DRENMISE-964166 format. One record per residue (C-alpha): x, y, z; residue number from 1. Coordinates in steps of 0.001 Angstrom, whole numbers, padded with zeros to 6 digits, always signed. Layout:
<nodes>
node u: X, v: Y, w: Z, seq: NUM .
...
</nodes>
This chain:
<nodes>
node u: -032008, v: -041578, w: -076342, seq: 1 .
node u: -031591, v: -041556, w: -072559, seq: 2 .
node u: -029060, v: -043734, w: -070790, seq: 3 .
node u: -029881, v: -045335, w: -067468, seq: 4 .
node u: -027534, v: -045116, w: -064494, seq: 5 .
node u: -026634, v: -048757, w: -065083, seq: 6 .
node u: -025743, v: -048055, w: -068721, seq: 7 .
node u: -023537, v: -045146, w: -067716, seq: 8 .
node u: -021820, v: -047280, w: -065083, seq: 9 .
node u: -021004, v: -049979, w: -067648, seq: 10 .
node u: -019757, v: -047329, w: -070067, seq: 11 .
node u: -017451, v: -045863, w: -067413, seq: 12 .
node u: -016021, v: -049285, w: -066543, seq: 13 .
node u: -015258, v: -049913, w: -070219, seq: 14 .
node u: -013730, v: -046465, w: -070521, seq: 15 .
node u: -011427, v: -047151, w: -067560, seq: 16 .
node u: -010186, v: -050271, w: -069325, seq: 17 .
node u: -009439, v: -048226, w: -072439, seq: 18 .
node u: -007563, v: -045681, w: -070348, seq: 19 .
node u: -005125, v: -048403, w: -069258, seq: 20 .
node u: -004376, v: -049301, w: -072880, seq: 21 .
node u: -004021, v: -045613, w: -073751, seq: 22 .
node u: -001500, v: -045013, w: -070971, seq: 23 .
node u: +000548, v: -048074, w: -071924, seq: 24 .
node u: +000584, v: -047346, w: -075664, seq: 25 .
node u: +001386, v: -043662, w: -075166, seq: 26 .
node u: +004412, v: -044121, w: -072887, seq: 27 .
node u: +007808, v: -043533, w: -074526, seq: 28 .
node u: +011278, v: -044462, w: -073352, seq: 29 .
node u: +012508, v: -041013, w: -072295, seq: 30 .
node u: +016127, v: -042048, w: -072843, seq: 31 .
node u: +015373, v: -041973, w: -076571, seq: 32 .
node u: +015211, v: -038159, w: -076454, seq: 33 .
node u: +018904, v: -038064, w: -075575, seq: 34 .
node u: +019794, v: -040891, w: -077973, seq: 35 .
node u: +018283, v: -039064, w: -080957, seq: 36 .
node u: +019279, v: -035600, w: -079693, seq: 37 .
node u: +015660, v: -034455, w: -079601, seq: 38 .
node u: +015209, v: -031125, w: -077823, seq: 39 .
node u: +012305, v: -032001, w: -075578, seq: 40 .
node u: +009987, v: -029046, w: -075150, seq: 41 .
node u: +012034, v: -027324, w: -077879, seq: 42 .
node u: +014616, v: -026577, w: -075168, seq: 43 .
node u: +018390, v: -026872, w: -075216, seq: 44 .
node u: +020046, v: -028661, w: -072237, seq: 45 .
node u: +020716, v: -025253, w: -070611, seq: 46 .
node u: +017021, v: -024343, w: -070848, seq: 47 .
node u: +017387, v: -021980, w: -073797, seq: 48 .
node u: +014717, v: -022295, w: -076484, seq: 49 .
node u: +015521, v: -023925, w: -079799, seq: 50 .
node u: +015657, v: -021279, w: -082547, seq: 51 .
node u: +012555, v: -021734, w: -084721, seq: 52 .
node u: +011933, v: -018341, w: -086279, seq: 53 .
node u: +012718, v: -014647, w: -086599, seq: 54 .
node u: +010807, v: -011650, w: -085245, seq: 55 .
node u: +011136, v: -007887, w: -084855, seq: 56 .
node u: +008229, v: -007553, w: -082449, seq: 57 .
node u: +009964, v: -008073, w: -079115, seq: 58 .
node u: +013193, v: -009230, w: -077530, seq: 59 .
node u: +013929, v: -010892, w: -074197, seq: 60 .
node u: +017472, v: -010457, w: -072826, seq: 61 .
node u: +018849, v: -012342, w: -069828, seq: 62 .
node u: +022554, v: -012809, w: -070626, seq: 63 .
node u: +025444, v: -010853, w: -072026, seq: 64 .
node u: +028430, v: -012413, w: -073785, seq: 65 .
node u: +031813, v: -011864, w: -072104, seq: 66 .
node u: +034871, v: -013524, w: -073665, seq: 67 .
node u: +032637, v: -015991, w: -075436, seq: 68 .
node u: +030764, v: -016961, w: -072262, seq: 69 .
node u: +027186, v: -016228, w: -071223, seq: 70 .
node u: +027058, v: -014082, w: -068114, seq: 71 .
node u: +023686, v: -013566, w: -066368, seq: 72 .
node u: +022403, v: -009983, w: -066324, seq: 73 .
node u: +019363, v: -008109, w: -065087, seq: 74 .
node u: +016494, v: -009054, w: -067394, seq: 75 .
node u: +015402, v: -006721, w: -070167, seq: 76 .
node u: +012292, v: -006781, w: -072333, seq: 77 .
node u: +012018, v: -004784, w: -075558, seq: 78 .
node u: +008860, v: -003961, w: -077535, seq: 79 .
node u: +009763, v: -003142, w: -081158, seq: 80 .
node u: +013244, v: -002178, w: -079925, seq: 81 .
node u: +012091, v: -000045, w: -076966, seq: 82 .
node u: +013085, v: -001098, w: -073445, seq: 83 .
node u: +009974, v: -001769, w: -071339, seq: 84 .
node u: +011516, v: +000251, w: -068487, seq: 85 .
node u: +011879, v: +003295, w: -070745, seq: 86 .
node u: +008302, v: +002898, w: -071919, seq: 87 .
node u: +007057, v: +002618, w: -068347, seq: 88 .
node u: +008961, v: +005742, w: -067293, seq: 89 .
node u: +007695, v: +007636, w: -070339, seq: 90 .
node u: +004072, v: +006818, w: -069492, seq: 91 .
node u: +004046, v: +008974, w: -066353, seq: 92 .
node u: +000854, v: +011002, w: -066064, seq: 93 .
node u: -000941, v: +009453, w: -069063, seq: 94 .
node u: -003813, v: +006983, w: -068933, seq: 95 .
node u: -003922, v: +005445, w: -072433, seq: 96 .
node u: -000642, v: +003590, w: -072064, seq: 97 .
node u: -001848, v: +000107, w: -072993, seq: 98 .
node u: -003427, v: +001543, w: -076131, seq: 99 .
node u: -000084, v: +003138, w: -077026, seq: 100 .
node u: +001633, v: -000243, w: -076594, seq: 101 .
node u: -000937, v: -001899, w: -078869, seq: 102 .
node u: -000120, v: +000690, w: -081530, seq: 103 .
node u: +003618, v: +000133, w: -081059, seq: 104 .
node u: +003365, v: -003655, w: -081340, seq: 105 .
node u: +001125, v: -003588, w: -084417, seq: 106 .
node u: +002800, v: -000787, w: -086375, seq: 107 .
node u: +006401, v: -000937, w: -085166, seq: 108 .
node u: +006683, v: +002698, w: -084058, seq: 109 .
node u: +005512, v: +004933, w: -081227, seq: 110 .
node u: +002608, v: +007168, w: -082275, seq: 111 .
node u: +002581, v: +010940, w: -082075, seq: 112 .
node u: -000297, v: +012604, w: -080235, seq: 113 .
node u: -002552, v: +012813, w: -083281, seq: 114 .
node u: -001903, v: +009205, w: -084296, seq: 115 .
node u: -002541, v: +007966, w: -080748, seq: 116 .
node u: -005795, v: +009912, w: -080417, seq: 117 .
node u: -007004, v: +008624, w: -083779, seq: 118 .
node u: -006095, v: +005051, w: -082791, seq: 119 .
node u: -007904, v: +005355, w: -079452, seq: 120 .
node u: -011028, v: +006519, w: -081297, seq: 121 .
node u: -010821, v: +003537, w: -083678, seq: 122 .
node u: -010556, v: +001114, w: -080743, seq: 123 .
node u: -013492, v: +002827, w: -079028, seq: 124 .
node u: -015625, v: +002370, w: -082158, seq: 125 .
node u: -014709, v: -001322, w: -082270, seq: 126 .
node u: -015430, v: -001759, w: -078558, seq: 127 .
node u: -018825, v: -003325, w: -079111, seq: 128 .
node u: -020289, v: -006739, w: -079812, seq: 129 .
node u: -022755, v: -007775, w: -082529, seq: 130 .
node u: -026437, v: -007204, w: -081826, seq: 131 .
node u: -027789, v: -009752, w: -079305, seq: 132 .
node u: -024376, v: -011498, w: -079111, seq: 133 .
node u: -024288, v: -011144, w: -075317, seq: 134 .
node u: -027725, v: -012757, w: -074979, seq: 135 .
node u: -027408, v: -015418, w: -077655, seq: 136 .
node u: -023787, v: -016487, w: -077151, seq: 137 .
node u: -022354, v: -015377, w: -073822, seq: 138 .
node u: -025455, v: -015812, w: -071675, seq: 139 .
node u: -026452, v: -019200, w: -073059, seq: 140 .
node u: -024725, v: -022221, w: -071504, seq: 141 .
node u: -022304, v: -020015, w: -069537, seq: 142 .
node u: -018988, v: -021713, w: -068894, seq: 143 .
node u: -017485, v: -022152, w: -065427, seq: 144 .
node u: -014163, v: -021130, w: -066988, seq: 145 .
node u: -014061, v: -017654, w: -068523, seq: 146 .
node u: -011188, v: -018663, w: -070826, seq: 147 .
node u: -013376, v: -021304, w: -072449, seq: 148 .
node u: -016197, v: -018796, w: -072805, seq: 149 .
node u: -013776, v: -016366, w: -074421, seq: 150 .
node u: -012502, v: -019032, w: -076797, seq: 151 .
node u: -016014, v: -020073, w: -077779, seq: 152 .
node u: -017045, v: -016458, w: -078324, seq: 153 .
node u: -014045, v: -015788, w: -080576, seq: 154 .
node u: -014913, v: -018796, w: -082738, seq: 155 .
node u: -018547, v: -017713, w: -082896, seq: 156 .
node u: -017580, v: -014214, w: -084041, seq: 157 .
node u: -016450, v: -015883, w: -087273, seq: 158 .
node u: -020149, v: -016310, w: -088094, seq: 159 .
node u: -020768, v: -012572, w: -087705, seq: 160 .
node u: -017930, v: -011547, w: -090028, seq: 161 .
node u: -018919, v: -010806, w: -093629, seq: 162 .
node u: -015487, v: -011872, w: -094886, seq: 163 .
node u: -013957, v: -014109, w: -092200, seq: 164 .
node u: -011538, v: -016092, w: -094382, seq: 165 .
node u: -009903, v: -013111, w: -096052, seq: 166 .
node u: -006302, v: -013128, w: -094787, seq: 167 .
node u: -005203, v: -009989, w: -096594, seq: 168 .
node u: -003387, v: -007675, w: -094187, seq: 169 .
node u: -006049, v: -004900, w: -094273, seq: 170 .
node u: -008756, v: -007396, w: -093330, seq: 171 .
node u: -006657, v: -009178, w: -090704, seq: 172 .
node u: -005784, v: -005823, w: -089123, seq: 173 .
node u: -009474, v: -004915, w: -088981, seq: 174 .
node u: -010298, v: -008290, w: -087410, seq: 175 .
node u: -007426, v: -007942, w: -084938, seq: 176 .
node u: -008507, v: -004481, w: -083780, seq: 177 .
node u: -012070, v: -005699, w: -083402, seq: 178 .
node u: -010958, v: -008637, w: -081232, seq: 179 .
node u: -008553, v: -006505, w: -079175, seq: 180 .
node u: -011414, v: -004098, w: -078417, seq: 181 .
node u: -013941, v: -006888, w: -077749, seq: 182 .
node u: -011849, v: -009084, w: -075430, seq: 183 .
node u: -012525, v: -007029, w: -072254, seq: 184 .
node u: -016275, v: -007055, w: -072907, seq: 185 .
node u: -016489, v: -010769, w: -073652, seq: 186 .
node u: -014363, v: -011687, w: -070636, seq: 187 .
node u: -016204, v: -009558, w: -068106, seq: 188 .
node u: -019653, v: -010416, w: -069453, seq: 189 .
node u: -018764, v: -014129, w: -069404, seq: 190 .
node u: -017725, v: -013765, w: -065769, seq: 191 .
node u: -020992, v: -012026, w: -064873, seq: 192 .
node u: -022951, v: -014750, w: -066668, seq: 193 .
node u: -021070, v: -017419, w: -064717, seq: 194 .
node u: -021759, v: -015613, w: -061441, seq: 195 .
node u: -025450, v: -015195, w: -062263, seq: 196 .
node u: -026257, v: -018701, w: -063477, seq: 197 .
node u: -023908, v: -020724, w: -061264, seq: 198 .
node u: -023716, v: -018606, w: -058083, seq: 199 .
node u: -027119, v: -016891, w: -058216, seq: 200 .
node u: -025628, v: -013378, w: -058266, seq: 201 .
node u: -027326, v: -010308, w: -059682, seq: 202 .
node u: -026686, v: -009842, w: -063376, seq: 203 .
node u: -025265, v: -006439, w: -064328, seq: 204 .
node u: -024222, v: -005781, w: -067927, seq: 205 .
node u: -022758, v: -002323, w: -068357, seq: 206 .
node u: -021656, v: -000750, w: -071639, seq: 207 .
node u: -018087, v: +000587, w: -071899, seq: 208 .
node u: -017434, v: +004333, w: -071859, seq: 209 .
node u: -015625, v: +005445, w: -075051, seq: 210 .
node u: -013844, v: +008221, w: -073135, seq: 211 .
node u: -012117, v: +005736, w: -070808, seq: 212 .
node u: -009025, v: +003601, w: -071268, seq: 213 .
node u: -009111, v: -000180, w: -071528, seq: 214 .
node u: -008027, v: -000534, w: -067888, seq: 215 .
node u: -010660, v: +001932, w: -066670, seq: 216 .
node u: -013398, v: +000241, w: -068673, seq: 217 .
node u: -012478, v: -003206, w: -067312, seq: 218 .
node u: -012847, v: -001953, w: -063728, seq: 219 .
node u: -015990, v: -000022, w: -064602, seq: 220 .
node u: -017890, v: -002914, w: -066204, seq: 221 .
node u: -016537, v: -005525, w: -063788, seq: 222 .
node u: -017495, v: -003811, w: -060543, seq: 223 .
node u: -021055, v: -003625, w: -059363, seq: 224 .
node u: -020744, v: +000058, w: -058427, seq: 225 .
node u: -018531, v: +000946, w: -061445, seq: 226 .
node u: -016195, v: +002867, w: -059120, seq: 227 .
node u: -012369, v: +002758, w: -059020, seq: 228 .
node u: -009460, v: +004914, w: -057883, seq: 229 .
node u: -006861, v: +006531, w: -060118, seq: 230 .
node u: -004145, v: +004274, w: -058655, seq: 231 .
node u: -006213, v: +001153, w: -059330, seq: 232 .
node u: -006626, v: +002103, w: -062986, seq: 233 .
node u: -002908, v: +002921, w: -063334, seq: 234 .
node u: -001903, v: -000412, w: -061780, seq: 235 .
node u: -004201, v: -002421, w: -064045, seq: 236 .
node u: -002985, v: -000420, w: -067048, seq: 237 .
node u: +000665, v: -001238, w: -066311, seq: 238 .
node u: -000284, v: -004903, w: -065806, seq: 239 .
node u: -001778, v: -004889, w: -069312, seq: 240 .
node u: +001340, v: -003183, w: -070669, seq: 241 .
node u: +003826, v: -005710, w: -069279, seq: 242 .
node u: +001765, v: -008758, w: -070312, seq: 243 .
node u: +001131, v: -007564, w: -073881, seq: 244 .
node u: +004081, v: -009340, w: -075491, seq: 245 .
node u: +007029, v: -011561, w: -074627, seq: 246 .
node u: +008904, v: -012672, w: -077712, seq: 247 .
node u: +007808, v: -015139, w: -080357, seq: 248 .
node u: +009004, v: -018145, w: -078395, seq: 249 .
node u: +006408, v: -018183, w: -075617, seq: 250 .
node u: +003910, v: -020978, w: -076104, seq: 251 .
node u: +000853, v: -018957, w: -077091, seq: 252 .
node u: +002697, v: -016620, w: -079480, seq: 253 .
node u: +004418, v: -019606, w: -081057, seq: 254 .
node u: +000966, v: -021178, w: -081392, seq: 255 .
node u: -000177, v: -018026, w: -083206, seq: 256 .
node u: +002696, v: -018397, w: -085682, seq: 257 .
node u: +002119, v: -022140, w: -086175, seq: 258 .
node u: -001612, v: -021840, w: -086793, seq: 259 .
node u: -001317, v: -018666, w: -088887, seq: 260 .
node u: +001271, v: -020364, w: -091107, seq: 261 .
node u: -001471, v: -022712, w: -092338, seq: 262 .
node u: -003359, v: -019781, w: -093881, seq: 263 .
node u: -006370, v: -020226, w: -091617, seq: 264 .
node u: -008704, v: -017449, w: -090462, seq: 265 .
node u: -008002, v: -014991, w: -087655, seq: 266 .
node u: -010671, v: -016397, w: -085330, seq: 267 .
node u: -009242, v: -019922, w: -085508, seq: 268 .
node u: -005700, v: -018660, w: -084910, seq: 269 .
node u: -006618, v: -016532, w: -081884, seq: 270 .
node u: -008791, v: -019300, w: -080469, seq: 271 .
node u: -005806, v: -021663, w: -080610, seq: 272 .
node u: -003665, v: -019075, w: -078812, seq: 273 .
node u: -006305, v: -018809, w: -076087, seq: 274 .
node u: -006224, v: -022570, w: -075624, seq: 275 .
node u: -002471, v: -022361, w: -075135, seq: 276 .
node u: -002628, v: -019459, w: -072681, seq: 277 .
node u: -005217, v: -021184, w: -070499, seq: 278 .
node u: -002750, v: -023877, w: -069432, seq: 279 .
node u: -001422, v: -023710, w: -065844, seq: 280 .
node u: +002150, v: -023842, w: -067163, seq: 281 .
node u: +001531, v: -020640, w: -069139, seq: 282 .
node u: -001138, v: -018018, w: -068460, seq: 283 .
node u: -002723, v: -019910, w: -065579, seq: 284 .
node u: +000470, v: -019850, w: -063510, seq: 285 .
node u: -000525, v: -016849, w: -061378, seq: 286 .
node u: -003454, v: -018860, w: -059982, seq: 287 .
node u: -000945, v: -021435, w: -058747, seq: 288 .
node u: +000984, v: -018650, w: -057019, seq: 289 .
node u: -002129, v: -017287, w: -055317, seq: 290 .
node u: -003202, v: -020747, w: -054140, seq: 291 .
node u: +000295, v: -021356, w: -052769, seq: 292 .
node u: +000251, v: -018066, w: -050860, seq: 293 .
node u: -003177, v: -018859, w: -049420, seq: 294 .
node u: -001625, v: -022061, w: -048087, seq: 295 .
node u: +001426, v: -020209, w: -046717, seq: 296 .
node u: -000771, v: -017610, w: -044978, seq: 297 .
node u: -002795, v: -020380, w: -043371, seq: 298 .
node u: +000229, v: -022284, w: -042087, seq: 299 .
node u: +002742, v: -019551, w: -041208, seq: 300 .
node u: +001475, v: -017764, w: -038120, seq: 301 .
node u: +004051, v: -014957, w: -038001, seq: 302 .
node u: +004421, v: -013566, w: -041548, seq: 303 .
node u: +007261, v: -011349, w: -040368, seq: 304 .
node u: +009367, v: -014243, w: -039094, seq: 305 .
node u: +012229, v: -015284, w: -041368, seq: 306 .
node u: +012563, v: -018518, w: -039413, seq: 307 .
node u: +008898, v: -019537, w: -039769, seq: 308 .
node u: +008724, v: -018623, w: -043461, seq: 309 .
node u: +011982, v: -020435, w: -044240, seq: 310 .
node u: +010825, v: -023539, w: -042372, seq: 311 .
node u: +007564, v: -023738, w: -044323, seq: 312 .
node u: +009182, v: -023040, w: -047680, seq: 313 .
node u: +011602, v: -025872, w: -046941, seq: 314 .
node u: +008622, v: -028167, w: -046378, seq: 315 .
node u: +007168, v: -027110, w: -049747, seq: 316 .
node u: +010481, v: -027781, w: -051501, seq: 317 .
node u: +010712, v: -031176, w: -049758, seq: 318 .
node u: +007221, v: -032029, w: -051046, seq: 319 .
node u: +005876, v: -032097, w: -047488, seq: 320 .
node u: +003493, v: -029164, w: -047858, seq: 321 .
node u: +001051, v: -027462, w: -050226, seq: 322 .
node u: +000500, v: -029577, w: -053365, seq: 323 .
node u: +003450, v: -031951, w: -052986, seq: 324 .
node u: +005090, v: -030811, w: -056205, seq: 325 .
node u: +008212, v: -029427, w: -054556, seq: 326 .
node u: +007772, v: -026199, w: -056539, seq: 327 .
node u: +007771, v: -022624, w: -055306, seq: 328 .
node u: +005369, v: -021203, w: -057858, seq: 329 .
node u: +006312, v: -017859, w: -059353, seq: 330 .
node u: +010024, v: -018537, w: -058909, seq: 331 .
node u: +012236, v: -019164, w: -061921, seq: 332 .
node u: +011883, v: -018454, w: -065619, seq: 333 .
node u: +012878, v: -020186, w: -068830, seq: 334 .
node u: +014897, v: -017151, w: -069962, seq: 335 .
node u: +015398, v: -014589, w: -067185, seq: 336 .
node u: +018170, v: -015129, w: -064629, seq: 337 .
node u: +018889, v: -012263, w: -062221, seq: 338 .
node u: +015514, v: -010544, w: -062655, seq: 339 .
node u: +012317, v: -010464, w: -064693, seq: 340 .
node u: +011724, v: -006788, w: -065619, seq: 341 .
node u: +007975, v: -007344, w: -065625, seq: 342 .
node u: +008128, v: -008577, w: -062028, seq: 343 .
node u: +010332, v: -005621, w: -061058, seq: 344 .
node u: +007756, v: -003188, w: -062458, seq: 345 .
node u: +004755, v: -004982, w: -060993, seq: 346 .
node u: +006406, v: -005240, w: -057564, seq: 347 .
node u: +006802, v: -001447, w: -057510, seq: 348 .
node u: +003094, v: -000962, w: -058195, seq: 349 .
node u: +002108, v: -003767, w: -055824, seq: 350 .
node u: +003853, v: -001925, w: -053008, seq: 351 .
node u: +001992, v: +001330, w: -053743, seq: 352 .
node u: -001342, v: -000458, w: -054006, seq: 353 .
node u: -000753, v: -002414, w: -050777, seq: 354 .
node u: -000362, v: +000901, w: -048933, seq: 355 .
node u: -003652, v: +002213, w: -050367, seq: 356 .
node u: -005427, v: -001059, w: -049519, seq: 357 .
node u: -003903, v: -001527, w: -046045, seq: 358 .
node u: -002249, v: -004806, w: -047075, seq: 359 .
node u: +001365, v: -003879, w: -046406, seq: 360 .
node u: +001858, v: -006911, w: -044152, seq: 361 .
node u: +000920, v: -009202, w: -047033, seq: 362 .
node u: +003272, v: -007370, w: -049367, seq: 363 .
node u: +006025, v: -007907, w: -046795, seq: 364 .
node u: +005287, v: -011642, w: -046852, seq: 365 .
node u: +005585, v: -011713, w: -050639, seq: 366 .
node u: +008944, v: -009930, w: -050447, seq: 367 .
node u: +010157, v: -012329, w: -047778, seq: 368 .
node u: +009102, v: -015406, w: -049740, seq: 369 .
node u: +010732, v: -014011, w: -052890, seq: 370 .
node u: +014060, v: -013495, w: -051116, seq: 371 .
node u: +014091, v: -016761, w: -049201, seq: 372 .
node u: +012788, v: -018924, w: -052026, seq: 373 .
node u: +015627, v: -017745, w: -054241, seq: 374 .
node u: +018173, v: -018595, w: -051535, seq: 375 .
node u: +016655, v: -021987, w: -050728, seq: 376 .
node u: +016177, v: -023104, w: -054315, seq: 377 .
node u: +019689, v: -022056, w: -055264, seq: 378 .
node u: +021273, v: -023889, w: -052335, seq: 379 .
node u: +019108, v: -027033, w: -052338, seq: 380 .
node u: +018751, v: -027732, w: -056048, seq: 381 .
node u: +021391, v: -028141, w: -058737, seq: 382 .
node u: +020535, v: -025077, w: -060798, seq: 383 .
node u: +022458, v: -024163, w: -063950, seq: 384 .
node u: +021576, v: -020461, w: -063607, seq: 385 .
node u: +020451, v: -017930, w: -060973, seq: 386 .
node u: +016772, v: -017981, w: -060093, seq: 387 .
node u: +014499, v: -014970, w: -059778, seq: 388 .
node u: +010786, v: -014406, w: -059335, seq: 389 .
node u: +008777, v: -014097, w: -062539, seq: 390 .
node u: +005840, v: -011886, w: -063456, seq: 391 .
node u: +003327, v: -014378, w: -062039, seq: 392 .
node u: +004742, v: -013976, w: -058529, seq: 393 .
node u: +003149, v: -010579, w: -057914, seq: 394 .
node u: +000412, v: -010458, w: -060563, seq: 395 .
node u: -002134, v: -012515, w: -058627, seq: 396 .
node u: -001566, v: -010409, w: -055502, seq: 397 .
node u: -002062, v: -007243, w: -057547, seq: 398 .
node u: -005251, v: -008583, w: -059107, seq: 399 .
node u: -006622, v: -009587, w: -055703, seq: 400 .
node u: -005982, v: -006058, w: -054369, seq: 401 .
node u: -007852, v: -004710, w: -057403, seq: 402 .
node u: -010803, v: -006905, w: -056476, seq: 403 .
node u: -010437, v: -008925, w: -059650, seq: 404 .
node u: -011814, v: -012445, w: -059043, seq: 405 .
node u: -009590, v: -015459, w: -059648, seq: 406 .
node u: -011749, v: -016542, w: -062584, seq: 407 .
node u: -010585, v: -013367, w: -064355, seq: 408 .
node u: -006829, v: -013700, w: -063718, seq: 409 .
node u: -005987, v: -015536, w: -066941, seq: 410 .
node u: -008571, v: -013636, w: -069044, seq: 411 .
node u: -006850, v: -010372, w: -067991, seq: 412 .
node u: -003647, v: -011901, w: -069363, seq: 413 .
node u: -005493, v: -012714, w: -072608, seq: 414 .
node u: -006964, v: -009199, w: -072856, seq: 415 .
node u: -003401, v: -007934, w: -072842, seq: 416 .
node u: -001602, v: -010626, w: -074844, seq: 417 .
node u: -003947, v: -010505, w: -077851, seq: 418 .
node u: -002024, v: -007360, w: -078795, seq: 419 .
node u: +001130, v: -009441, w: -079165, seq: 420 .
node u: -000686, v: -012349, w: -080843, seq: 421 .
node u: -002142, v: -009973, w: -083432, seq: 422 .
node u: +001299, v: -008531, w: -084172, seq: 423 .
node u: +002774, v: -012031, w: -084551, seq: 424 .
node u: -000085, v: -013162, w: -086808, seq: 425 .
node u: +000414, v: -010174, w: -089094, seq: 426 .
node u: +004184, v: -010734, w: -089091, seq: 427 .
node u: +003673, v: -014377, w: -090123, seq: 428 .
node u: +001266, v: -013444, w: -092911, seq: 429 .
node u: +003352, v: -010517, w: -094208, seq: 430 .
node u: +006384, v: -012755, w: -094584, seq: 431 .
node u: +004319, v: -015525, w: -096227, seq: 432 .
node u: +006548, v: -018271, w: -094891, seq: 433 .
node u: +006169, v: -021997, w: -095285, seq: 434 .
node u: +003718, v: -023876, w: -093120, seq: 435 .
node u: +005451, v: -024631, w: -089831, seq: 436 .
node u: +005958, v: -028381, w: -089717, seq: 437 .
node u: +008540, v: -029673, w: -087215, seq: 438 .
node u: +009724, v: -033281, w: -087493, seq: 439 .
node u: +008992, v: -036118, w: -085073, seq: 440 .
node u: +011154, v: -039254, w: -084954, seq: 441 .
node u: +009156, v: -042483, w: -085095, seq: 442 .
node u: +010426, v: -044840, w: -082357, seq: 443 .
node u: +007739, v: -047527, w: -082568, seq: 444 .
node u: +007851, v: -050801, w: -084478, seq: 445 .
node u: +006308, v: -051671, w: -087852, seq: 446 .
node u: +003956, v: -054648, w: -087564, seq: 447 .
node u: +002112, v: -057068, w: -089800, seq: 448 .
node u: -001639, v: -056697, w: -089906, seq: 449 .
node u: -003599, v: -059508, w: -088203, seq: 450 .
node u: -007207, v: -060139, w: -089183, seq: 451 .
node u: -009815, v: -059439, w: -086533, seq: 452 .
node u: -010857, v: -063107, w: -086335, seq: 453 .
node u: -007257, v: -064178, w: -085607, seq: 454 .
node u: -006382, v: -061731, w: -082802, seq: 455 .
</nodes>
């Protein structure tokens, strides 16, 4: 059945009428949150998350207790008890660092050389897709958003699994390793399909090299010439390392716990986590940062001028520039106060890469905005804690220097974070907890039914 233009126009008019009713019926009195002491967004008044579970996978530290009071400190991130800074320093000279972090998150301990080599070989063997999957799934109806293509592909992989609903730990671990290994392929191939069918670009599908690390393979299959420098691979590897996990309370990891607690299959759980990560308030935040900096570069003529930069940032804060939100994207974090360790690490690598790429002036602008935004936001807004830049502040800049297209920014995050999601899913299943079911307070009114003829 084909609809005429007139039919579609009438349908849209009717839909607009329904939208009005939807907006009216869905609006709550926000004062009721305070009246019933409901922690909106599962946040305490000071911004701290409401305690909803226990985990041994990772820890995020932003305060220390002194005489019973919380005192801000330099941020720390721990993977299975290991400080991310110590891990980063211990990785010097090795190229399979992300793979080592995957092992650590899943198995709770750092591998020895033999264990790491064996694990790398297992991942390499899983780094493939089912026969004709690229043609039949990824290439057909390619999505304009790689995250949606990734989500669809994960759900479709359920159909290729001989035992998809088995949630025993051995089977879930096998499924998790398969997805961890497949995510780079699906993401990059989905991007190439988008470029080919929507932008008329040449289609190049390259197989991964089992001798290379995850970071090296991403650059190899993403780039038309398959070439990359050692520094580029090291920078992408560390980006994967620092995005791999961030405590059970972040939205996508919490989603993994919630969905896994129902006893559903691995593909459904990971697909739900992908849907969470795609949101601009979560994994999509670095795109906001990059768009903001494009606007700053276009409107600030002298990037080295404190006065010019401060003046334009003030306009952004006053909702007179950029998107009118009043936000300096990439500044502030729900937990970290004085610093985000992930941003500290990424900034170090961003500086090195900017020298190799001849983009030191841009790096200087990022540093200047970071410093001034913190000063301006602290002085102009009533903040209950210090404000620092978060990991999203430099990640988009790093990805752009690596030649990674914007459509791949959030998928790169997903390629990394599935390591943490898999660890959280296994943790939820091992502990066989109750289904996660938070309470909602009903604040509507009970009404008598009125027959259709009498309304």
